[in-house]
N, C-alpha and C positions, 0 to 999 in steps of 0.2 A: 504494500500500500504506500509506504514512504517513497519507494522508487518511482511509483506512478505520479505521486504529487510533485517530486523533484523534476521529473521529466516534463510534467505539465507546466511548472513554473519556468523551467529553462526555455521551453518552446514559446511561452508568452513573452519573456524578455527578448528573445531573438526576433520575434515578430513585431515588436514595438516600433523599431525604426521604419518598418514598411508602412505602418499605419499613420505615422506622423505627417507625411505629405497630404494624406486624405483629410486629417484633422485640420491642417493648415488651410486646405482648400475650402473646408466647411466654414471655418472662421472667416475666410475672405469673402465667401458667398453671403455670409450673414451680415457683413458690414453695412450694406444699405438698410437692412432691417434694423440694425442697431442705431443707425443715424435717425431713422424715423421715430424709434422708441425714445431716444434721448433728447432730440431737438424738435421733433414734429416737422422735419423738413427732409428733402432728398434732392440730390442733383442727378438728373437723368440725361441721357444722350440719345439723339435721333439724327441719323445720317451724319454723324460726326459733329453735331452742334449740341452744345450743353445748355440746358436751362435748369434753374433752381426753383423748386416748388416749396413754398413756405406757407404753413397753415397758421391761421389766427383762430383759436378755438376757445370755448368755455368763457371764462372771465379773465379780463386783462388785469394782471396784478400790478399794483402800484408799489408804494414804499413799505407796505406791510405785507407779510407773508399770509396768504389765505389758508384756511383749514385744508388738511390733507385730502379730504373727500371731494374738494372742488377741482374741476378741470380748469387749468389756468394757462395763460400765455404770459411769460415773464419777459419784461422789456430788456433785462440784462442779458437774455439769451438772443433776442431778436435783433437788437441794435448791432452787436458785433457781426452777425451774419449779413446784415444789410451792407455794412462797410466792406466786408470781405467780397461780397458779390459785386459791388460797385468798382472795387479795385482789381478784380480778377480779369485777366486777359483771356480766360478760357470760357467763362460763363457769359452767354450772350443775351439771356433773358430771364425775367423773374415772373413766375406765376404765383399769385397770392390767392389762397383759398380761405374764405371766411365762413365760420359758423360760430358766432359769438353772441353772448348776451350783453356785451359791453364791459364796463369796469372803470378803472381809474382814468380820469379825464386827462391829466397831464401825461401819464405814460402812453395813453392811446394817441394823443396829439403828437407826442415826440416821435413815435413810430411813423405816424402818418406824414409828418413833415419830412422825415428822412426819405420815405418812399417817393413823395412828391418831387423831391429835389434830385432824384437819381437820373443819370443819363442812360443807364441800362434800360432797355425796353421793359415795361412793366404792364401786366394785365391782371385784373382782379376778377374773382368769380365768387359770388355770394351763394352759398348753399345753406338751406335750413333757415338761418337768420343772420342778419347783420344789424343788430340792435344798438341803440344808444351811441356810445363812442365808436361802435363798429361802422357807423355811417361815414365819418371822415376817413376811416381806414379803407373803406370800399371805394371811395371816390379819389383816393390819393394816387392810385395807379393811372397811367397814361390813358388806358381805356378800361372800362368796367363792364362786367356781365353779371346777370342774375338769372337763376333758373325760375320758371313760372311758379313753382311751389314755395319759393322762399319768401320771407317777410322781413321788413325793416321797420323798427320802431323809432319815431322821433319824439322826444319828450324834453321838458326843461331839465336843467341841472339839479342834481340832488346832492345832499351832503349827509354823511353819517357822523355821529358823535355830538359833541357840545356845539351848539349854535347860539350865538348872542343875538337877542332880539333888538338890534339897533339898525339904523338906516345904512350904516357902512356894510353890514352883512348882505343886505339886499343889493347894494351897489356892486359888491364883489361878485355876487351871483350873476348879475346882469353882464358884467365885464367878461366873465368866464363863458357865458352863453354866446356873447358876441364873437369871441375867439372861434367858437365852433361854427357859428353862422358864416363868418368871413371865410373860413377855410373851405367849407362846403361850396360856397358861392364861387370861390376862385378855382375850384377843381371840378366843377360840374356845370351843367346847363340850368341849374335851378337858381332863380333869383332869390336874394336874401329875404325879400318880403314874403315869398311863398313858403320858404323854409320856416320862418317865424310863425306863419299862419298854421302850418302843420304842427309845429312844436307846442303851440298854446291852445290847440283845439280842445274843446270841452265836451263835445258830443260823441266822440269816438270810443274812448275807453270808459268802462263802468266806474272804476275806482281811481282813476288817474287822469292826468292831463297829457295830451299828445295825440299822435296818429300812428296807425299801423298801415303800412303800404305793402301790398303784395307785389310780386315780381313785375307784372305788367304795369301796375300803377306807378311803381318806382321809375320805370322807363318813361312812361307818359308824363310824369311830373318833371322830368329832366334831371333827376338825381343820378340815375344809372344810364350808361350809354346804350347797352344792348340787352335784349332778352335772348338768352342762349344757354348752351350746356358746356361741358368740359371740352368737347371737340371744337366748338366755336371759339372758345377762349384760346385754346392751343393754336388753332389755325391763325387767329389774328396775331398772336404773339410771334409765331414764326414769320408771318408777313412783315411785321415790324422789324424783326431781326434782319431780314433780307434787305429792307429799305435802309436800315442803319449801315449794313455792310456796304451797300452801293454808295452811300454818302461818304463813307470813309475812304473810298478809292476814287473819289471825284477827280477827274483829270485836271481840274482847275488848280489842284495842288494845295488847297487850303485845308486846314485841320477842321473837319466838320464833325462835331459831336452830335449826339442825339439829344435834343432839348425837349422839354415837356411840351406836348401838343396842346395848343390852345383849344379848349372845348367850346 
């Protein structure tokens, strides 16, 4: 019995080097999966062209860590990715997929401003919902898409915790709301007056102030550019990448970057 055990152990040790390449290959194959699990993003290649897919999901976390049971998007994870994408010579486009309930205003606006200022072609796609501060994130991309079944909620600014009942507090709320209104107006086809009307509507929500827009309504209101699906968003992104590539090799010899399209 001991001889059999020793023989079995010896054969296992001898076979170990042969299985190591297989294990290494398995780890290498799982790298994209690990990237999705850890960061909620992935870089994919099609016909030799790289695009980065970034998801904005759950609640956008601010300066305080949310409970573990909450699905969150952390700005300290997203911001470095956006910088890396913008500076990368290999990644040619960014696909932003949103399914968010909103969250911290300053964190959301910080991410939205970075996306809005990128020269890399950007396309956003709203799935499920793009509520609250998810609205500026959706319109921050150069072109935006929404599926017919998705919804977007526009409502006034809210604050948790201690609130002082003084005029300065109301003034602070108004200024914060105007930052959101101004950003959406600059990055979409929705006039600021219309956005304020939706934001302060009282007949739409039973226990709240604001408006819920379905996919087609968001497009008709001028907030989102197109009604479409993943294939539509990807198709437009690759078209923008091609246009950018043609501009970079303009025979005029000028350094032509891809600037944000005026909507």
